[in-house]
PDB file of the backbone (N, CA, C, O) and the ligand in Angstrom, with CONECT records:
HET     ZN  A 101       1
ATOM      1  N   MET A   1       0.840  -1.197   0.000  1.00  0.00           N
ATOM      2  CA  MET A   1       0.000   0.000   0.000  1.00  0.00           C
ATOM      3  C   MET A   1       0.875   1.248   0.000  1.00  0.00           C
ATOM      4  O   MET A   1       1.780   1.374   0.825  1.00  0.00           O
ATOM      5  N   ALA A   2       0.616   2.138  -0.891  1.00  0.00           N
ATOM      6  CA  ALA A   2       1.400   3.366  -0.979  1.00  0.00           C
ATOM      7  C   ALA A   2       0.626   4.524  -0.359  1.00  0.00           C
ATOM      8  O   ALA A   2      -0.562   4.709  -0.625  1.00  0.00           O
ATOM      9  N   VAL A   3       1.318   5.295   0.470  1.00  0.00           N
ATOM     10  CA  VAL A   3       0.699   6.465   1.084  1.00  0.00           C
ATOM     11  C   VAL A   3       1.598   7.667   0.846  1.00  0.00           C
ATOM     12  O   VAL A   3       2.805   7.607   1.083  1.00  0.00           O
ATOM     13  N   ASP A   4       1.022   8.731   0.388  1.00  0.00           N
ATOM     14  CA  ASP A   4       1.806   9.931   0.147  1.00  0.00           C
ATOM     15  C   ASP A   4       2.019  10.673   1.463  1.00  0.00           C
ATOM     16  O   ASP A   4       1.059  11.196   2.030  1.00  0.00           O
ATOM     17  N   PRO A   5       3.243  10.730   1.959  1.00  0.00           N
ATOM     18  CA  PRO A   5       3.490  11.356   3.257  1.00  0.00           C
ATOM     19  C   PRO A   5       3.196  12.843   3.269  1.00  0.00           C
ATOM     20  O   PRO A   5       3.013  13.428   4.337  1.00  0.00           O
ATOM     21  N   ARG A   6       3.147  13.458   2.108  1.00  0.00           N
ATOM     22  CA  ARG A   6       2.880  14.893   2.066  1.00  0.00           C
ATOM     23  C   ARG A   6       1.468  15.225   2.514  1.00  0.00           C
ATOM     24  O   ARG A   6       1.177  16.367   2.867  1.00  0.00           O
ATOM     25  N   ASN A   7       0.592  14.230   2.502  1.00  0.00           N
ATOM     26  CA  ASN A   7      -0.802  14.490   2.849  1.00  0.00           C
ATOM     27  C   ASN A   7      -1.127  14.174   4.303  1.00  0.00           C
ATOM     28  O   ASN A   7      -2.282  14.296   4.710  1.00  0.00           O
ATOM     29  N   THR A   8      -0.144  13.775   5.088  1.00  0.00           N
ATOM     30  CA  THR A   8      -0.464  13.317   6.437  1.00  0.00           C
ATOM     31  C   THR A   8      -1.089  14.393   7.294  1.00  0.00           C
ATOM     32  O   THR A   8      -1.889  14.079   8.176  1.00  0.00           O
ATOM     33  N   SER A   9      -0.753  15.653   7.066  1.00  0.00           N
ATOM     34  CA  SER A   9      -1.274  16.695   7.940  1.00  0.00           C
ATOM     35  C   SER A   9      -2.519  17.358   7.379  1.00  0.00           C
ATOM     36  O   SER A   9      -3.068  18.275   7.991  1.00  0.00           O
ATOM     37  N   ARG A  10      -2.961  16.905   6.234  1.00  0.00           N
ATOM     38  CA  ARG A  10      -4.175  17.520   5.681  1.00  0.00           C
ATOM     39  C   ARG A  10      -5.201  16.482   5.249  1.00  0.00           C
ATOM     40  O   ARG A  10      -6.139  16.789   4.512  1.00  0.00           O
ATOM     41  N   ARG A  11      -5.015  15.262   5.711  1.00  0.00           N
ATOM     42  CA  ARG A  11      -5.982  14.217   5.421  1.00  0.00           C
ATOM     43  C   ARG A  11      -6.895  14.038   6.628  1.00  0.00           C
ATOM     44  O   ARG A  11      -6.420  13.855   7.749  1.00  0.00           O
ATOM     45  N   CYS A  12      -8.189  14.090   6.402  1.00  0.00           N
ATOM     46  CA  CYS A  12      -9.140  13.936   7.497  1.00  0.00           C
ATOM     47  C   CYS A  12      -9.146  12.499   8.005  1.00  0.00           C
ATOM     48  O   CYS A  12      -9.355  11.569   7.226  1.00  0.00           O
ATOM     49  N   PRO A  13      -8.916  12.304   9.327  1.00  0.00           N
ATOM     50  CA  PRO A  13      -8.920  10.940   9.871  1.00  0.00           C
ATOM     51  C   PRO A  13     -10.315  10.351   9.951  1.00  0.00           C
ATOM     52  O   PRO A  13     -10.468   9.143  10.134  1.00  0.00           O
ATOM     53  N   GLU A  14     -11.326  11.180   9.816  1.00  0.00           N
ATOM     54  CA  GLU A  14     -12.703  10.705   9.887  1.00  0.00           C
ATOM     55  C   GLU A  14     -13.213  10.214   8.544  1.00  0.00           C
ATOM     56  O   GLU A  14     -13.755   9.113   8.442  1.00  0.00           O
ATOM     57  N   CYS A  15     -13.039  11.032   7.510  1.00  0.00           N
ATOM     58  CA  CYS A  15     -13.646  10.699   6.218  1.00  0.00           C
ATOM     59  C   CYS A  15     -12.614  10.489   5.112  1.00  0.00           C
ATOM     60  O   CYS A  15     -12.953  10.032   4.021  1.00  0.00           O
ATOM     61  N   GLY A  16     -11.350  10.826   5.396  1.00  0.00           N
ATOM     62  CA  GLY A  16     -10.307  10.586   4.404  1.00  0.00           C
ATOM     63  C   GLY A  16     -10.160  11.694   3.380  1.00  0.00           C
ATOM     64  O   GLY A  16      -9.343  11.593   2.466  1.00  0.00           O
ATOM     65  N   HIS A  17     -10.938  12.742   3.524  1.00  0.00           N
ATOM     66  CA  HIS A  17     -10.847  13.851   2.582  1.00  0.00           C
ATOM     67  C   HIS A  17      -9.492  14.549   2.705  1.00  0.00           C
ATOM     68  O   HIS A  17      -9.027  14.841   3.807  1.00  0.00           O
ATOM     69  N   ILE A  18      -8.868  14.811   1.557  1.00  0.00           N
ATOM     70  CA  ILE A  18      -7.572  15.477   1.557  1.00  0.00           C
ATOM     71  C   ILE A  18      -7.696  16.826   0.876  1.00  0.00           C
ATOM     72  O   ILE A  18      -8.073  16.909  -0.293  1.00  0.00           O
ATOM     73  N   ALA A  19      -7.375  17.888   1.616  1.00  0.00           N
ATOM     74  CA  ALA A  19      -7.381  19.225   1.048  1.00  0.00           C
ATOM     75  C   ALA A  19      -6.503  20.130   1.886  1.00  0.00           C
ATOM     76  O   ALA A  19      -6.489  20.035   3.113  1.00  0.00           O
ATOM     77  N   LYS A  20      -5.772  21.004   1.221  1.00  0.00           N
ATOM     78  CA  LYS A  20      -4.953  21.928   1.999  1.00  0.00           C
ATOM     79  C   LYS A  20      -5.828  22.856   2.825  1.00  0.00           C
ATOM     80  O   LYS A  20      -5.383  23.403   3.834  1.00  0.00           O
ATOM     81  N   GLU A  21      -7.081  23.035   2.396  1.00  0.00           N
ATOM     82  CA  GLU A  21      -8.011  23.873   3.146  1.00  0.00           C
ATOM     83  C   GLU A  21      -8.382  23.254   4.497  1.00  0.00           C
ATOM     84  O   GLU A  21      -8.882  23.947   5.383  1.00  0.00           O
ATOM     85  N   ASN A  22      -8.137  21.942   4.653  1.00  0.00           N
ATOM     86  CA  ASN A  22      -8.413  21.311   5.948  1.00  0.00           C
ATOM     87  C   ASN A  22      -7.491  21.855   7.035  1.00  0.00           C
ATOM     88  O   ASN A  22      -7.820  21.847   8.221  1.00  0.00           O
ATOM     89  N   ARG A  23      -6.350  22.319   6.602  1.00  0.00           N
ATOM     90  CA  ARG A  23      -5.344  22.791   7.553  1.00  0.00           C
ATOM     91  C   ARG A  23      -5.403  24.312   7.629  1.00  0.00           C
ATOM     92  O   ARG A  23      -4.736  25.019   6.873  1.00  0.00           O
ATOM     93  N   LEU A  24      -6.218  24.791   8.558  1.00  0.00           N
ATOM     94  CA  LEU A  24      -6.427  26.234   8.662  1.00  0.00           C
ATOM     95  C   LEU A  24      -5.159  26.951   9.095  1.00  0.00           C
ATOM     96  O   LEU A  24      -4.768  27.960   8.509  1.00  0.00           O
ATOM     97  N   THR A  25      -4.519  26.410  10.135  1.00  0.00           N
ATOM     98  CA  THR A  25      -3.294  27.001  10.665  1.00  0.00           C
ATOM     99  C   THR A  25      -2.311  25.876  10.963  1.00  0.00           C
ATOM    100  O   THR A  25      -2.596  24.705  10.711  1.00  0.00           O
ATOM    101  N   GLN A  26      -1.180  26.233  11.487  1.00  0.00           N
ATOM    102  CA  GLN A  26      -0.199  25.225  11.844  1.00  0.00           C
ATOM    103  C   GLN A  26      -0.740  24.249  12.891  1.00  0.00           C
ATOM    104  O   GLN A  26      -0.339  23.087  12.942  1.00  0.00           O
ATOM    105  N   GLU A  27      -1.669  24.753  13.734  1.00  0.00           N
ATOM    106  CA  GLU A  27      -2.118  23.965  14.884  1.00  0.00           C
ATOM    107  C   GLU A  27      -3.492  23.336  14.712  1.00  0.00           C
ATOM    108  O   GLU A  27      -3.798  22.312  15.324  1.00  0.00           O
ATOM    109  N   LYS A  28      -4.321  23.962  13.868  1.00  0.00           N
ATOM    110  CA  LYS A  28      -5.709  23.516  13.801  1.00  0.00           C
ATOM    111  C   LYS A  28      -6.015  22.778  12.501  1.00  0.00           C
ATOM    112  O   LYS A  28      -5.570  23.149  11.415  1.00  0.00           O
ATOM    113  N   PHE A  29      -6.800  21.711  12.671  1.00  0.00           N
ATOM    114  CA  PHE A  29      -7.298  20.952  11.542  1.00  0.00           C
ATOM    115  C   PHE A  29      -8.820  21.038  11.543  1.00  0.00           C
ATOM    116  O   PHE A  29      -9.465  20.819  12.568  1.00  0.00           O
ATOM    117  N   HIS A  30      -9.387  21.359  10.377  1.00  0.00           N
ATOM    118  CA  HIS A  30     -10.840  21.419  10.250  1.00  0.00           C
ATOM    119  C   HIS A  30     -11.209  20.912   8.865  1.00  0.00           C
ATOM    120  O   HIS A  30     -10.939  21.560   7.853  1.00  0.00           O
ATOM    121  N   CYS A  31     -11.835  19.733   8.841  1.00  0.00           N
ATOM    122  CA  CYS A  31     -12.173  19.121   7.562  1.00  0.00           C
ATOM    123  C   CYS A  31     -13.257  19.921   6.847  1.00  0.00           C
ATOM    124  O   CYS A  31     -14.308  20.210   7.420  1.00  0.00           O
ATOM    125  N   VAL A  32     -12.994  20.276   5.596  1.00  0.00           N
ATOM    126  CA  VAL A  32     -13.978  21.037   4.826  1.00  0.00           C
ATOM    127  C   VAL A  32     -15.075  20.132   4.271  1.00  0.00           C
ATOM    128  O   VAL A  32     -16.089  20.614   3.766  1.00  0.00           O
ATOM    129  N   SER A  33     -14.867  18.821   4.367  1.00  0.00           N
ATOM    130  CA  SER A  33     -15.851  17.876   3.849  1.00  0.00           C
ATOM    131  C   SER A  33     -16.865  17.455   4.907  1.00  0.00           C
ATOM    132  O   SER A  33     -18.072  17.557   4.687  1.00  0.00           O
ATOM    133  N   CYS A  34     -16.373  16.974   6.071  1.00  0.00           N
ATOM    134  CA  CYS A  34     -17.290  16.463   7.087  1.00  0.00           C
ATOM    135  C   CYS A  34     -17.365  17.340   8.326  1.00  0.00           C
ATOM    136  O   CYS A  34     -18.209  17.114   9.193  1.00  0.00           O
ATOM    137  N   GLY A  35     -16.486  18.344   8.423  1.00  0.00           N
ATOM    138  CA  GLY A  35     -16.536  19.251   9.550  1.00  0.00           C
ATOM    139  C   GLY A  35     -15.752  18.783  10.764  1.00  0.00           C
ATOM    140  O   GLY A  35     -15.768  19.439  11.806  1.00  0.00           O
ATOM    141  N   HIS A  36     -15.073  17.665  10.639  1.00  0.00           N
ATOM    142  CA  HIS A  36     -14.281  17.154  11.759  1.00  0.00           C
ATOM    143  C   HIS A  36     -13.194  18.159  12.146  1.00  0.00           C
ATOM    144  O   HIS A  36     -12.507  18.713  11.288  1.00  0.00           O
ATOM    145  N   GLN A  37     -13.050  18.383  13.479  1.00  0.00           N
ATOM    146  CA  GLN A  37     -12.031  19.299  13.954  1.00  0.00           C
ATOM    147  C   GLN A  37     -11.122  18.581  14.936  1.00  0.00           C
ATOM    148  O   GLN A  37     -11.577  17.768  15.741  1.00  0.00           O
ATOM    149  N   ALA A  38      -9.832  18.889  14.863  1.00  0.00           N
ATOM    150  CA  ALA A  38      -8.869  18.273  15.762  1.00  0.00           C
ATOM    151  C   ALA A  38      -7.604  19.107  15.778  1.00  0.00           C
ATOM    152  O   ALA A  38      -7.407  20.008  14.963  1.00  0.00           O
ATOM    153  N   HIS A  39      -6.753  18.771  16.738  1.00  0.00           N
ATOM    154  CA  HIS A  39      -5.428  19.390  16.745  1.00  0.00           C
ATOM    155  C   HIS A  39      -4.620  18.789  15.601  1.00  0.00           C
ATOM    156  O   HIS A  39      -4.610  17.574  15.401  1.00  0.00           O
ATOM    157  N   ALA A  40      -3.948  19.651  14.862  1.00  0.00           N
ATOM    158  CA  ALA A  40      -3.242  19.201  13.663  1.00  0.00           C
ATOM    159  C   ALA A  40      -2.187  18.143  13.981  1.00  0.00           C
ATOM    160  O   ALA A  40      -1.956  17.232  13.187  1.00  0.00           O
ATOM    161  N   ASP A  41      -1.557  18.266  15.134  1.00  0.00           N
ATOM    162  CA  ASP A  41      -0.545  17.273  15.496  1.00  0.00           C
ATOM    163  C   ASP A  41      -1.163  15.894  15.666  1.00  0.00           C
ATOM    164  O   ASP A  41      -0.564  14.880  15.306  1.00  0.00           O
ATOM    165  N   LYS A  42      -2.372  15.872  16.222  1.00  0.00           N
ATOM    166  CA  LYS A  42      -3.058  14.593  16.425  1.00  0.00           C
ATOM    167  C   LYS A  42      -3.440  13.976  15.086  1.00  0.00           C
ATOM    168  O   LYS A  42      -3.309  12.769  14.880  1.00  0.00           O
ATOM    169  N   VAL A  43      -3.913  14.826  14.185  1.00  0.00           N
ATOM    170  CA  VAL A  43      -4.269  14.356  12.852  1.00  0.00           C
ATOM    171  C   VAL A  43      -3.033  13.803  12.140  1.00  0.00           C
ATOM    172  O   VAL A  43      -3.068  12.740  11.519  1.00  0.00           O
ATOM    173  N   GLY A  44      -1.947  14.560  12.252  1.00  0.00           N
ATOM    174  CA  GLY A  44      -0.706  14.112  11.609  1.00  0.00           C
ATOM    175  C   GLY A  44      -0.256  12.775  12.161  1.00  0.00           C
ATOM    176  O   GLY A  44       0.192  11.905  11.415  1.00  0.00           O
ATOM    177  N   ALA A  45      -0.378  12.609  13.493  1.00  0.00           N
ATOM    178  CA  ALA A  45       0.046  11.358  14.115  1.00  0.00           C
ATOM    179  C   ALA A  45      -0.802  10.187  13.625  1.00  0.00           C
ATOM    180  O   ALA A  45      -0.280   9.113  13.327  1.00  0.00           O
ATOM    181  N   LEU A  46      -2.095  10.402  13.547  1.00  0.00           N
ATOM    182  CA  LEU A  46      -2.984   9.356  13.056  1.00  0.00           C
ATOM    183  C   LEU A  46      -2.624   8.951  11.632  1.00  0.00           C
ATOM    184  O   LEU A  46      -2.594   7.769  11.289  1.00  0.00           O
ATOM    185  N   ASN A  47      -2.355   9.949  10.826  1.00  0.00           N
ATOM    186  CA  ASN A  47      -2.056   9.679   9.432  1.00  0.00           C
ATOM    187  C   ASN A  47      -0.666   9.091   9.243  1.00  0.00           C
ATOM    188  O   ASN A  47      -0.443   8.304   8.323  1.00  0.00           O
ATOM    189  N   VAL A  48       0.259   9.464  10.102  1.00  0.00           N
ATOM    190  CA  VAL A  48       1.596   8.871  10.036  1.00  0.00           C
ATOM    191  C   VAL A  48       1.514   7.384  10.358  1.00  0.00           C
ATOM    192  O   VAL A  48       2.241   6.576   9.780  1.00  0.00           O
ATOM    193  N   LEU A  49       0.636   7.030  11.275  1.00  0.00           N
ATOM    194  CA  LEU A  49       0.429   5.617  11.566  1.00  0.00           C
ATOM    195  C   LEU A  49       0.052   4.869  10.294  1.00  0.00           C
ATOM    196  O   LEU A  49       0.535   3.765  10.045  1.00  0.00           O
ATOM    197  N   ARG A  50      -0.806   5.473   9.503  1.00  0.00           N
ATOM    198  CA  ARG A  50      -1.217   4.855   8.241  1.00  0.00           C
ATOM    199  C   ARG A  50      -0.060   4.852   7.250  1.00  0.00           C
ATOM    200  O   ARG A  50       0.153   3.875   6.532  1.00  0.00           O
ATOM    201  N   ALA A  51       0.678   5.942   7.218  1.00  0.00           N
ATOM    202  CA  ALA A  51       1.738   6.069   6.231  1.00  0.00           C
ATOM    203  C   ALA A  51       2.895   5.124   6.532  1.00  0.00           C
ATOM    204  O   ALA A  51       3.554   4.616   5.625  1.00  0.00           O
ATOM    205  N   GLY A  52       3.134   4.894   7.835  1.00  0.00           N
ATOM    206  CA  GLY A  52       4.130   3.916   8.243  1.00  0.00           C
ATOM    207  C   GLY A  52       5.510   4.176   7.679  1.00  0.00           C
ATOM    208  O   GLY A  52       6.045   5.279   7.787  1.00  0.00           O
ATOM    209  N   LEU A  53       6.066   3.169   7.089  1.00  0.00           N
ATOM    210  CA  LEU A  53       7.448   3.238   6.634  1.00  0.00           C
ATOM    211  C   LEU A  53       7.648   4.263   5.541  1.00  0.00           C
ATOM    212  O   LEU A  53       8.754   4.778   5.375  1.00  0.00           O
ATOM    213  N   VAL A  54       6.612   4.570   4.796  1.00  0.00           N
ATOM    214  CA  VAL A  54       6.726   5.569   3.740  1.00  0.00           C
ATOM    215  C   VAL A  54       7.153   6.896   4.338  1.00  0.00           C
ATOM    216  O   VAL A  54       8.004   7.604   3.800  1.00  0.00           O
ATOM    217  N   ARG A  55       6.528   7.214   5.478  1.00  0.00           N
ATOM    218  CA  ARG A  55       6.844   8.456   6.165  1.00  0.00           C
ATOM    219  C   ARG A  55       8.297   8.446   6.645  1.00  0.00           C
ATOM    220  O   ARG A  55       9.002   9.449   6.528  1.00  0.00           O
ATOM    221  N   ARG A  56       8.735   7.322   7.180  1.00  0.00           N
ATOM    222  CA  ARG A  56      10.072   7.246   7.744  1.00  0.00           C
ATOM    223  C   ARG A  56      11.138   7.462   6.666  1.00  0.00           C
ATOM    224  O   ARG A  56      12.223   7.973   6.943  1.00  0.00           O
ATOM    225  N   ASN A  57      10.814   7.071   5.455  1.00  0.00           N
ATOM    226  CA  ASN A  57      11.769   7.185   4.367  1.00  0.00           C
ATOM    227  C   ASN A  57      11.741   8.549   3.685  1.00  0.00           C
ATOM    228  O   ASN A  57      12.564   8.828   2.814  1.00  0.00           O
ATOM    229  N   ALA A  58      10.790   9.399   4.081  1.00  0.00           N
ATOM    230  CA  ALA A  58      10.662  10.700   3.453  1.00  0.00           C
ATOM    231  C   ALA A  58      11.771  11.641   3.921  1.00  0.00           C
ATOM    232  O   ALA A  58      12.213  11.542   5.066  1.00  0.00           O
ATOM    233  N   PRO A  59      12.216  12.528   3.083  1.00  0.00           N
ATOM    234  CA  PRO A  59      13.227  13.505   3.483  1.00  0.00           C
ATOM    235  C   PRO A  59      12.661  14.487   4.503  1.00  0.00           C
ATOM    236  O   PRO A  59      11.461  14.763   4.479  1.00  0.00           O
ATOM    237  N   PRO A  60      13.477  15.013   5.385  1.00  0.00           N
ATOM    238  CA  PRO A  60      12.984  15.965   6.385  1.00  0.00           C
ATOM    239  C   PRO A  60      12.416  17.216   5.748  1.00  0.00           C
ATOM    240  O   PRO A  60      12.901  17.659   4.707  1.00  0.00           O
ATOM    241  N   ALA A  61      11.396  17.788   6.360  1.00  0.00           N
ATOM    242  CA  ALA A  61      10.711  18.954   5.792  1.00  0.00           C
ATOM    243  C   ALA A  61      11.632  20.170   5.796  1.00  0.00           C
ATOM    244  O   ALA A  61      11.233  21.248   5.356  1.00  0.00           O
TER     245      ALA A  61
HETATM  246 ZN    ZN A 101     -13.616  14.747   7.126  1.00  0.00          ZN2+
END
């Protein structure tokens, strides 16, 4: 399974919607599709779990 690590911080953990608009600020996540809100770090962590080794192999930001 391939996961694009670039989307980990803007992918909704609830519905899977990916949009840069989901990431209002560095800290806040608000899904424009389902309205899910969370701390961006938590969203990133959830998505990194999915991304797994792909994320680990990505170059540092
Ligand atoms: Zn959503």
